[in-house]
GUDO-318923 format. One line per field, with one value per atom (N, C-alpha, C): x, y, z; atom name; residue in three letters; residue number from 1. Coordinates in steps of 0.2 Angstrom, whole numbers, plus 5000, padded with zeros to 4 digits. Example, Ala and Ser with C-alpha at 12.3 -4.5 7.8 and 13.67 -1.06 7.14 Angstrom:
% GUDO-318923
X = [5066/5062/5066/5064/5068/5064] $
Y = [4972/4978/4984/4989/4995/5000] $
Z = [5039/5039/5039/5035/5036/5039] $
a = [N/CA/C/N/CA/C] $
r = [ALA/ALA/ALA/SER/SER/SER] $
k = [1/1/1/2/2/2] $
***
This chain:
% GUDO-318923
X = [5199/5200/5195/5194/5190/5191/5183/5183/5180/5177/5172/5170/5163/5160/5157/5158/5156/5153/5147/5143/5142/5144/5145/5138/5136/5128/5125/5120/5116/5113/5107/5105/5099/5096/5089/5083/5086/5079/5080/5076/5075/5079/5076/5081/5088/5092/5098/5099/5098/5101/5102/5094/5098/5101/5103/5105/5115/5116/5122/5127/5120/5122/5126/5119/5123/5130/5135/5143/5145/5142/5145/5139/5137/5133/5133/5139/5142/5151/5151/5157/5156/5149/5145/5147/5141/5142/5146/5154/5159/5158/5160/5163/5161/5153/5150/5155/5155/5156/5163/5167/5172/5172/5166/5167/5160/5157/5149/5146/5153/5151/5143/5141/5134/5134/5140/5141/5138/5144/5143/5140/5132/5126/5121/5125/5121/5124/5114/5115/5111/5113/5111/5109/5105/5105/5100/5100/5098/5098/5092/5090/5084/5083/5080/5074/5071/5064/5067/5059/5060/5059/5059/5062/5069/5075/5079/5082/5088/5092/5095/5095/5101/5093/5089/5083/5080/5078/5077/5084/5092/5093/5093/5091/5090/5085/5080/5075/5075/5081/5082/5088/5089/5097/5096/5091/5092/5091/5086/5086/5089/5097/5101/5104/5103/5105/5100/5102/5101/5095/5088/5085/5083/5082/5083/5090/5097/5102/5104/5101/5103/5099/5101/5100/5101/5094/5093/5089/5094/5089/5087/5082/5081/5081/5082/5080/5078/5071/5068/5069/5068/5067/5059/5056/5050/5049/5042/5037/5035/5034/5030/5035/5036/5028/5027/5018/5018/5019/5021/5023/5030/5033/5039/5040/5038/5038/5033/5030/5030/5035/5036/5042/5047/5050/5055/5052/5045/5042/5042/5038/5042/5045/5050/5057/5060/5060/5061/5060/5053/5047/5049/5052/5054/5062/5066/5073/5075/5071/5073/5069/5071/5069/5062/5065/5064/5058/5052/5048/5049/5045/5046/5047/5040/5038/5045/5047/5054/5059/5063/5066/5066/5062/5062/5061/5061/5061/5061/5054/5057/5059/5063/5067/5064/5056/5051/5055/5059/5060/5065/5065/5066/5074/5077/5084/5088/5084/5090/5088/5087/5090/5097/5099/5105/5112/5107/5111/5113/5115/5119/5116/5114/5112/5118/5115/5123/5118/5125/5122/5129/5128/5136/5130/5133/5134/5141/5139/5141/5148/5155/5163/5164/5158/5162/5164/5163/5160/5153/5154/5151/5153/5143/5141/5140/5141/5142/5137/5134/5126/5130/5122/5122/5119/5115/5110/5104/5102/5094/5090/5092/5090/5086/5090/5089/5087/5083/5080/5083/5080/5085/5084/5083/5085/5087/5091/5095/5104/5103/5107/5117/5117/5127/5128/5130/5129/5139/5141/5147/5144/5148/5144/5156/5150/5160/5156/5164/5162/5169/5170/5173/5172/5179/5179/5185/5181/5189/5191/5188/5189/5187/5188/5186/5182/5188/5185/5179/5181/5175/5166/5165/5161/5160/5165/5165/5161/5163/5159/5152/5151/5146/5141/5142/5139/5135/5140/5140/5135/5135/5131/5122/5122/5118/5114/5117/5114/5113/5114/5115/5106/5107/5102/5095/5095/5091/5088/5091/5088/5085/5086/5083/5077/5076/5071/5067/5058/5053/5051/5049/5046/5041/5038/5036/5026/5021/5015/5012/5009/5006/5000/5000/4992/4992/4999/5002/5003/5001/5005/4995/4994/4991/4993/4989/4995/4997/4995/4999/5006/5002/5006/5008/5009/5015/5009/5011/5009/5005/4998/4992/4991/4990/4991/4984/4982/4976/4972/4965/4966/4968/4968/4969/4962/4964/4956/4953/4951/4948/4943/4944/4943/4938/4931/4925/4925/4927/4926/4924/4919/4916/4922/4926/4932/4936/4938/4946/4950/4956/4962/4963/4970/4971/4976/4977/4980/4978/4971/4969/4963/4960/4955/4951/4957/4955/4954/4949/4944/4951/4955/4955/4963/4968/4972/4969/4973/4974/4978/4977/4979/4984/4992/4999/4997/4992/4996/4987/4985/4980/4980/4986/4993/4994/4996/5003/5001/4994/4989/4987/4984/4984/4992/4995/5003/5002/5002/5006/4999/4993/4992/4986] $
Y = [4989/4997/4999/5006/5010/5018/5019/5032/5031/5036/5044/5044/5045/5053/5057/5061/5069/5072/5073/5073/5081/5086/5091/5092/5090/5092/5085/5085/5081/5078/5073/5069/5075/5072/5076/5072/5064/5062/5058/5053/5048/5042/5039/5035/5035/5043/5045/5044/5043/5045/5035/5032/5025/5022/5026/5021/5021/5027/5027/5021/5017/5010/5006/5008/5002/4999/5002/4999/4996/4996/4988/4983/4983/4979/4975/4980/4977/4972/4976/4974/4966/4966/4960/4956/4956/4950/4948/4952/4947/4942/4946/4943/4934/4934/4929/4922/4927/4922/4918/4921/4917/4915/4918/4916/4912/4906/4905/4904/4905/4902/4905/4903/4905/4911/4912/4919/4926/4920/4930/4929/4926/4925/4929/4932/4936/4943/4949/4954/4959/4963/4966/4974/4976/4982/4986/4990/4995/5001/5002/5008/5014/5018/5023/5021/5022/5018/5016/5013/5007/5017/5022/5024/5030/5025/5026/5027/5030/5026/5019/5018/5011/5005/5004/5003/5000/5006/5007/5004/5005/5001/4994/4990/4983/4984/4984/4982/4984/4989/4986/4983/4980/4977/4968/4968/4960/4958/4957/4957/4951/4957/4956/4948/4943/4939/4930/4925/4920/4918/4917/4918/4914/4911/4909/4911/4913/4911/4915/4920/4930/4928/4926/4926/4935/4939/4944/4946/4950/4954/4959/4965/4971/4972/4982/4982/4990/4992/4999/5003/5012/5012/5018/5014/5017/5012/5010/5006/5007/5015/5019/5022/5023/5023/5019/5017/5008/5007/5013/5011/5008/5009/5007/5003/5001/4993/4988/4989/4984/4981/4991/4988/4984/4985/4979/4975/4971/4964/4958/4964/4959/4958/4965/4963/4957/4954/4951/4942/4944/4937/4934/4938/4935/4933/4930/4934/4927/4930/4925/4920/4913/4909/4911/4914/4917/4920/4920/4924/4933/4936/4946/4947/4943/4944/4943/4937/4935/4938/4943/4946/4951/4956/4963/4964/4968/4971/4978/4980/4987/4987/4992/4995/4999/4999/5007/5008/5006/5010/5017/5024/5026/5028/5023/5025/5022/5016/5012/5016/5024/5027/5031/5028/5033/5026/5021/5017/5021/5018/5023/5020/5021/5017/5011/5008/5001/4996/4995/4989/4987/4981/4974/4969/4968/4964/4959/4953/4948/4949/4946/4950/4955/4956/4962/4970/4972/4977/4982/4985/4990/4995/4999/5007/5006/5016/5019/5026/5025/5030/5036/5039/5044/5042/5044/5038/5041/5035/5034/5041/5044/5048/5056/5055/5063/5060/5068/5066/5067/5066/5067/5075/5079/5084/5088/5083/5085/5084/5077/5069/5073/5070/5073/5069/5072/5066/5065/5063/5060/5052/5047/5042/5038/5031/5027/5021/5017/5011/5008/5002/4998/4990/4992/4983/4981/4972/4968/4971/4972/4972/4969/4964/4960/4960/4966/4968/4972/4975/4982/4978/4971/4968/4964/4960/4955/4963/4968/4971/4974/4974/4978/4971/4964/4959/4958/4962/4958/4963/4970/4977/4978/4971/4973/4964/4961/4956/4958/4961/4963/4971/4975/4977/4974/4968/4962/4962/4957/4955/4962/4966/4973/4977/4975/4975/4968/4974/4972/4966/4960/4959/4963/4965/4968/4963/4969/4966/4962/4956/4951/4954/4959/4961/4963/4970/4970/4972/4961/4956/4953/4954/4952/4944/4939/4933/4933/4939/4935/4943/4948/4953/4959/4957/4962/4968/4972/4980/4981/4985/4989/4995/5001/5005/5008/5013/5015/5016/5015/5020/5027/5029/5036/5041/5047/5051/5050/5048/5048/5042/5038/5031/5032/5026/5026/5024/5027/5023/5015/5013/5007/5000/5004/5002/4996/4991/4987/4991/4991/4992/4988/4992/4985/4979/4971/4966/4965/4964/4958/4961/4954/4954/4952/4953/4948/4955/4953/4961/4959/4955/4952/4958/4961/4965/4973/4975/4985/4987/4994/4998/5001/4997/5003/5009/5014/5021/5018/5015/5016/5011/5005/5004/5008/5011/5017/5022/5022/5029/5026/5019/5017/5017/5014/5015/5022/5027/5035/5033/5034/5034/5027] $
Z = [4973/4971/4974/4978/4980/4972/4974/4969/4974/4975/4974/4971/4965/4962/4963/4962/4965/4956/4957/4952/4950/4948/4947/4944/4939/4937/4936/4943/4946/4936/4940/4931/4932/4926/4924/4925/4923/4926/4932/4936/4937/4934/4927/4924/4924/4921/4921/4930/4933/4940/4940/4940/4940/4932/4931/4923/4924/4931/4932/4933/4936/4943/4937/4930/4921/4924/4923/4921/4929/4936/4943/4936/4933/4933/4928/4925/4921/4922/4927/4930/4934/4938/4940/4936/4928/4925/4925/4921/4922/4927/4935/4939/4936/4938/4937/4934/4926/4922/4923/4929/4931/4939/4941/4949/4950/4948/4952/4955/4961/4965/4971/4977/4977/4983/4987/4989/4982/4979/4974/4970/4968/4967/4972/4977/4981/4977/4979/4980/4983/4990/4992/4992/4994/4993/4999/5004/5009/5003/5002/5000/5006/5003/5004/5005/4997/4995/4990/4987/4980/4974/4976/4974/4972/4974/4975/4966/4966/4960/4961/4964/4969/4968/4969/4966/4961/4960/4949/4946/4946/4945/4945/4950/4955/4947/4946/4944/4937/4934/4926/4925/4929/4926/4929/4936/4937/4931/4927/4920/4915/4914/4914/4913/4919/4921/4918/4922/4920/4927/4924/4929/4934/4939/4945/4947/4945/4948/4952/4953/4959/4963/4969/4978/4979/4979/4983/4988/4991/4998/4998/5002/5001/5008/5008/5015/5011/5010/5014/5019/5019/5025/5024/5019/5015/5009/5013/5005/5001/5001/4994/4992/4986/4982/4980/4977/4978/4970/4967/4958/4956/4961/4960/4967/4970/4973/4970/4965/4963/4956/4954/4947/4952/4958/4956/4959/4964/4965/4959/4952/4945/4943/4945/4943/4949/4952/4957/4956/4953/4952/4947/4943/4937/4934/4940/4941/4947/4955/4959/4959/4964/4964/4972/4976/4980/4978/4986/4985/4984/4982/4981/4991/4995/5001/5004/5006/5007/5008/5003/5000/5001/5003/5007/5011/5016/5026/5024/5027/5032/5036/5035/5041/5042/5047/5051/5056/5059/5065/5063/5067/5066/5065/5071/5074/5069/5065/5056/5054/5054/5047/5046/5051/5050/5049/5046/5036/5031/5028/5022/5015/5010/5008/5002/5003/5000/4996/4989/4986/4982/4986/4986/4981/4974/4972/4970/4974/4975/4977/4980/4982/4974/4970/4964/4968/4969/4968/4975/4981/4983/4983/4981/4981/4988/4991/4999/4995/4996/4995/5002/5003/5008/5012/5022/5024/5021/5024/5023/5025/5031/5034/5028/5029/5020/5016/5014/5009/4999/4996/4991/4988/4991/4988/4993/4999/5003/5004/4997/5000/4999/4998/4995/4989/4984/4976/4980/4980/4984/4985/4981/4983/4984/4982/4986/4983/4979/4975/4977/4980/4982/4978/4972/4969/4967/4973/4973/4980/4983/4990/4995/4996/5001/5007/5013/5019/5019/5013/5011/5013/5006/5003/5013/5014/5019/5026/5027/5032/5033/5023/5021/5021/5022/5021/5029/5034/5042/5043/5042/5041/5041/5033/5034/5037/5037/5040/5047/5049/5057/5057/5051/5051/5047/5044/5041/5049/5051/5058/5061/5060/5065/5063/5054/5052/5052/5049/5049/5040/5038/5034/5031/5025/5025/5025/5023/5028/5023/5024/5020/5014/5020/5015/5009/5010/5006/4996/4999/4991/4988/4982/4978/4977/4978/4970/4967/4963/4954/4957/4959/4954/4961/4967/4973/4976/4974/4979/4972/4976/4973/4975/4969/4972/4973/4971/4973/4967/4964/4957/4954/4951/4948/4950/4949/4951/4947/4940/4935/4935/4940/4942/4947/4944/4947/4953/4958/4967/4968/4959/4961/4961/4956/4951/4955/4957/4962/4957/4964/4961/4956/4951/4948/4950/4948/4948/4954/4956/4963/4962/4967/4966/4971/4979/4983/4988/4993/4996/5003/5003/5009/5008/5001/5000/5004/5004/5007/5003/5002/4998/5003/4997/5003/5005/5003/5005/5010/5012/5019/5023/5020/5027/5030/5026/5029/5032/5028/5033/5039/5043/5047/5050/5048/5052/5056/5052/5056/5062/5059/5066/5070] $
a = [N/CA/C/N/CA/C/N/CA/C/N/CA/C/N/CA/C/N/CA/C/N/CA/C/N/CA/C/N/CA/C/N/CA/C/N/CA/C/N/CA/C/N/CA/C/N/CA/C/N/CA/C/N/CA/C/N/CA/C/N/CA/C/N/CA/C/N/CA/C/N/CA/C/N/CA/C/N/CA/C/N/CA/C/N/CA/C/N/CA/C/N/CA/C/N/CA/C/N/CA/C/N/CA/C/N/CA/C/N/CA/C/N/CA/C/N/CA/C/N/CA/C/N/CA/C/N/CA/C/N/CA/C/N/CA/C/N/CA/C/N/CA/C/N/CA/C/N/CA/C/N/CA/C/N/CA/C/N/CA/C/N/CA/C/N/CA/C/N/CA/C/N/CA/C/N/CA/C/N/CA/C/N/CA/C/N/CA/C/N/CA/C/N/CA/C/N/CA/C/N/CA/C/N/CA/C/N/CA/C/N/CA/C/N/CA/C/N/CA/C/N/CA/C/N/CA/C/N/CA/C/N/CA/C/N/CA/C/N/CA/C/N/CA/C/N/CA/C/N/CA/C/N/CA/C/N/CA/C/N/CA/C/N/CA/C/N/CA/C/N/CA/C/N/CA/C/N/CA/C/N/CA/C/N/CA/C/N/CA/C/N/CA/C/N/CA/C/N/CA/C/N/CA/C/N/CA/C/N/CA/C/N/CA/C/N/CA/C/N/CA/C/N/CA/C/N/CA/C/N/CA/C/N/CA/C/N/CA/C/N/CA/C/N/CA/C/N/CA/C/N/CA/C/N/CA/C/N/CA/C/N/CA/C/N/CA/C/N/CA/C/N/CA/C/N/CA/C/N/CA/C/N/CA/C/N/CA/C/N/CA/C/N/CA/C/N/CA/C/N/CA/C/N/CA/C/N/CA/C/N/CA/C/N/CA/C/N/CA/C/N/CA/C/N/CA/C/N/CA/C/N/CA/C/N/CA/C/N/CA/C/N/CA/C/N/CA/C/N/CA/C/N/CA/C/N/CA/C/N/CA/C/N/CA/C/N/CA/C/N/CA/C/N/CA/C/N/CA/C/N/CA/C/N/CA/C/N/CA/C/N/CA/C/N/CA/C/N/CA/C/N/CA/C/N/CA/C/N/CA/C/N/CA/C/N/CA/C/N/CA/C/N/CA/C/N/CA/C/N/CA/C/N/CA/C/N/CA/C/N/CA/C/N/CA/C/N/CA/C/N/CA/C/N/CA/C/N/CA/C/N/CA/C/N/CA/C/N/CA/C/N/CA/C/N/CA/C/N/CA/C/N/CA/C/N/CA/C/N/CA/C/N/CA/C/N/CA/C/N/CA/C/N/CA/C/N/CA/C/N/CA/C/N/CA/C/N/CA/C/N/CA/C/N/CA/C/N/CA/C/N/CA/C/N/CA/C/N/CA/C/N/CA/C/N/CA/C/N/CA/C/N/CA/C/N/CA/C/N/CA/C/N/CA/C/N/CA/C/N/CA/C/N/CA/C/N/CA/C/N/CA/C/N/CA/C/N/CA/C/N/CA/C/N/CA/C/N/CA/C/N/CA/C/N/CA/C/N/CA/C/N/CA/C/N/CA/C/N/CA/C/N/CA/C/N/CA/C/N/CA/C/N/CA/C/N/CA/C/N/CA/C/N/CA/C/N/CA/C/N/CA/C] $
r = [MET/MET/MET/SER/SER/SER/PHE/PHE/PHE/THR/THR/THR/SER/SER/SER/ASP/ASP/ASP/PHE/PHE/PHE/ASP/ASP/ASP/ARG/ARG/ARG/PRO/PRO/PRO/PRO/PRO/PRO/PHE/PHE/PHE/SER/SER/SER/SER/SER/SER/PHE/PHE/PHE/GLN/GLN/GLN/ALA/ALA/ALA/ALA/ALA/ALA/SER/SER/SER/ARG/ARG/ARG/PHE/PHE/PHE/ASP/ASP/ASP/PRO/PRO/PRO/TYR/TYR/TYR/PHE/PHE/PHE/ASP/ASP/ASP/ILE/ILE/ILE/TYR/TYR/TYR/GLY/GLY/GLY/LEU/LEU/LEU/SER/SER/SER/LEU/LEU/LEU/LYS/LYS/LYS/HIS/HIS/HIS/GLU/GLU/GLU/PRO/PRO/PRO/ALA/ALA/ALA/GLU/GLU/GLU/LYS/LYS/LYS/GLN/GLN/GLN/ARG/ARG/ARG/THR/THR/THR/ILE/ILE/ILE/THR/THR/THR/LEU/LEU/LEU/ILE/ILE/ILE/ALA/ALA/ALA/ARG/ARG/ARG/SER/SER/SER/PRO/PRO/PRO/ALA/ALA/ALA/SER/SER/SER/PRO/PRO/PRO/PRO/PRO/PRO/ALA/ALA/ALA/GLN/GLN/GLN/ALA/ALA/ALA/LEU/LEU/LEU/ALA/ALA/ALA/MET/MET/MET/ASN/ASN/ASN/ILE/ILE/ILE/GLY/GLY/GLY/ARG/ARG/ARG/PHE/PHE/PHE/GLN/GLN/GLN/PRO/PRO/PRO/PHE/PHE/PHE/SER/SER/SER/ILE/ILE/ILE/ASP/ASP/ASP/VAL/VAL/VAL/ARG/ARG/ARG/ILE/ILE/ILE/ILE/ILE/ILE/PHE/PHE/PHE/ALA/ALA/ALA/GLN/GLN/GLN/ILE/ILE/ILE/ALA/ALA/ALA/PRO/PRO/PRO/ALA/ALA/ALA/ALA/ALA/ALA/ALA/ALA/ALA/LEU/LEU/LEU/ASN/ASN/ASN/LEU/LEU/LEU/ILE/ILE/ILE/LEU/LEU/LEU/GLN/GLN/GLN/ALA/ALA/ALA/LEU/LEU/LEU/SER/SER/SER/GLN/GLN/GLN/CYS/CYS/CYS/CYS/CYS/CYS/ALA/ALA/ALA/GLN/GLN/GLN/SER/SER/SER/PRO/PRO/PRO/GLU/GLU/GLU/SER/SER/SER/THR/THR/THR/ILE/ILE/ILE/ARG/ARG/ARG/TRP/TRP/TRP/ALA/ALA/ALA/LYS/LYS/LYS/ASN/ASN/ASN/ARG/ARG/ARG/ALA/ALA/ALA/LEU/LEU/LEU/LEU/LEU/LEU/GLU/GLU/GLU/ALA/ALA/ALA/HIS/HIS/HIS/GLU/GLU/GLU/ARG/ARG/ARG/LEU/LEU/LEU/THR/THR/THR/LEU/LEU/LEU/GLY/GLY/GLY/ARG/ARG/ARG/ALA/ALA/ALA/LEU/LEU/LEU/CYS/CYS/CYS/TRP/TRP/TRP/THR/THR/THR/GLY/GLY/GLY/ASP/ASP/ASP/SER/SER/SER/MET/MET/MET/ARG/ARG/ARG/ARG/ARG/ARG/SER/SER/SER/GLU/GLU/GLU/ASP/ASP/ASP/SER/SER/SER/ARG/ARG/ARG/SER/SER/SER/ALA/ALA/ALA/ILE/ILE/ILE/ASP/ASP/ASP/ARG/ARG/ARG/VAL/VAL/VAL/ASP/ASP/ASP/GLU/GLU/GLU/GLY/GLY/GLY/ALA/ALA/ALA/PRO/PRO/PRO/GLY/GLY/GLY/VAL/VAL/VAL/ILE/ILE/ILE/ALA/ALA/ALA/GLU/GLU/GLU/ALA/ALA/ALA/ARG/ARG/ARG/ALA/ALA/ALA/SER/SER/SER/PHE/PHE/PHE/ILE/ILE/ILE/ALA/ALA/ALA/LEU/LEU/LEU/TRP/TRP/TRP/GLU/GLU/GLU/ALA/ALA/ALA/SER/SER/SER/LYS/LYS/LYS/PRO/PRO/PRO/LEU/LEU/LEU/PRO/PRO/PRO/GLY/GLY/GLY/THR/THR/THR/LEU/LEU/LEU/PHE/PHE/PHE/SER/SER/SER/ARG/ARG/ARG/ASN/ASN/ASN/SER/SER/SER/GLY/GLY/GLY/VAL/VAL/VAL/HIS/HIS/HIS/SER/SER/SER/GLU/GLU/GLU/PRO/PRO/PRO/SER/SER/SER/SER/SER/SER/GLY/GLY/GLY/ALA/ALA/ALA/SER/SER/SER/ALA/ALA/ALA/GLU/GLU/GLU/THR/THR/THR/PRO/PRO/PRO/PRO/PRO/PRO/PRO/PRO/PRO/PHE/PHE/PHE/THR/THR/THR/THR/THR/THR/ASP/ASP/ASP/SER/SER/SER/ASN/ASN/ASN/ILE/ILE/ILE/VAL/VAL/VAL/HIS/HIS/HIS/LEU/LEU/LEU/GLU/GLU/GLU/ASP/ASP/ASP/PHE/PHE/PHE/LEU/LEU/LEU/ARG/ARG/ARG/ILE/ILE/ILE/ARG/ARG/ARG/ARG/ARG/ARG/HIS/HIS/HIS] $
k = [1/1/1/2/2/2/3/3/3/4/4/4/5/5/5/6/6/6/7/7/7/8/8/8/9/9/9/10/10/10/11/11/11/12/12/12/13/13/13/14/14/14/15/15/15/16/16/16/17/17/17/18/18/18/19/19/19/20/20/20/21/21/21/22/22/22/23/23/23/24/24/24/25/25/25/26/26/26/27/27/27/28/28/28/29/29/29/30/30/30/31/31/31/32/32/32/33/33/33/34/34/34/35/35/35/36/36/36/37/37/37/38/38/38/39/39/39/40/40/40/41/41/41/42/42/42/43/43/43/44/44/44/45/45/45/46/46/46/47/47/47/48/48/48/49/49/49/50/50/50/51/51/51/52/52/52/53/53/53/54/54/54/55/55/55/56/56/56/57/57/57/58/58/58/59/59/59/60/60/60/61/61/61/62/62/62/63/63/63/64/64/64/65/65/65/66/66/66/67/67/67/68/68/68/69/69/69/70/70/70/71/71/71/72/72/72/73/73/73/74/74/74/75/75/75/76/76/76/77/77/77/78/78/78/79/79/79/80/80/80/81/81/81/82/82/82/83/83/83/84/84/84/85/85/85/86/86/86/87/87/87/88/88/88/89/89/89/90/90/90/91/91/91/92/92/92/93/93/93/94/94/94/95/95/95/96/96/96/97/97/97/98/98/98/99/99/99/100/100/100/101/101/101/102/102/102/103/103/103/104/104/104/105/105/105/106/106/106/107/107/107/108/108/108/109/109/109/110/110/110/111/111/111/112/112/112/113/113/113/114/114/114/115/115/115/116/116/116/117/117/117/118/118/118/119/119/119/120/120/120/121/121/121/122/122/122/123/123/123/124/124/124/125/125/125/126/126/126/127/127/127/128/128/128/129/129/129/130/130/130/131/131/131/132/132/132/133/133/133/134/134/134/135/135/135/136/136/136/137/137/137/138/138/138/139/139/139/140/140/140/141/141/141/142/142/142/143/143/143/144/144/144/145/145/145/146/146/146/147/147/147/148/148/148/149/149/149/150/150/150/151/151/151/152/152/152/153/153/153/154/154/154/155/155/155/156/156/156/157/157/157/158/158/158/159/159/159/160/160/160/161/161/161/162/162/162/163/163/163/164/164/164/165/165/165/166/166/166/167/167/167/168/168/168/169/169/169/170/170/170/171/171/171/172/172/172/173/173/173/174/174/174/175/175/175/176/176/176/177/177/177/178/178/178/179/179/179/180/180/180/181/181/181/182/182/182/183/183/183/184/184/184/185/185/185/186/186/186/187/187/187/188/188/188/189/189/189/190/190/190/191/191/191/192/192/192/193/193/193/194/194/194/195/195/195/196/196/196/197/197/197/198/198/198/199/199/199/200/200/200/201/201/201/202/202/202/203/203/203/204/204/204/205/205/205/206/206/206/207/207/207/208/208/208/209/209/209/210/210/210/211/211/211/212/212/212/213/213/213/214/214/214/215/215/215] $
***
C-alpha cells in the first residue's frame, strides 16, 4: 500500500517534524513481532544531514527496540551539525551491535545529492522524501510511504547499497573513544578548555575538519 502526505501547515518545531515518523516505527515494531528474520531487523536511512527529520526520528525511536537487535545503516550528504550527529551516534551505540563508525557513511560527492531522502524499516515500510540537493526551506512538503510493498522495498535496498558503495566512511578523527563526535566550546568557554567528551589530542573538531575539507 502506498500513500502520499501533503502537509499544508508545516510543523512548528524540529521535534514535531521528527515526531511525524513515530507511527511508521509503530508499524515496524508490530511487524518485528510477526517476522523477526534478519532482513526484517535492518533499517536503512539516506538523509541530507543528521538534523533532517527522519534522522532525528530514528535517534528518538530506536531505543524502543531490544538492545542490539537492530542493524542500522545510514548515509548522510552532510555530517554537520555536530550536536545532531552526536545524538544519533549515542543512540546507535546504545542500541546497535555495530560500532557507529561502521554504521554511517558520508555521500560527500556532490553528484550523489540527486538521491532522495529515504527510510526503510525492515520489509515493513519505506518512506521517501525530497532530493538531498534541496535545502530545508525549499523542499517539497509531499512525501511517499509504501507499506507492505516488497517491490518498493527491494528497489530501495538496491539503491541504498549502490549509494553506500559510492559513499565514504566517516573520518576516524571525528570520533572520541567514548562519545562520538565533539563540537567546539561555546563562546563563553575559555580557549584553554578542552572540547566536551574527549581528552585525546589526536581528535579534531568536526567544524575544523569540514573547514579543512573546503580548503
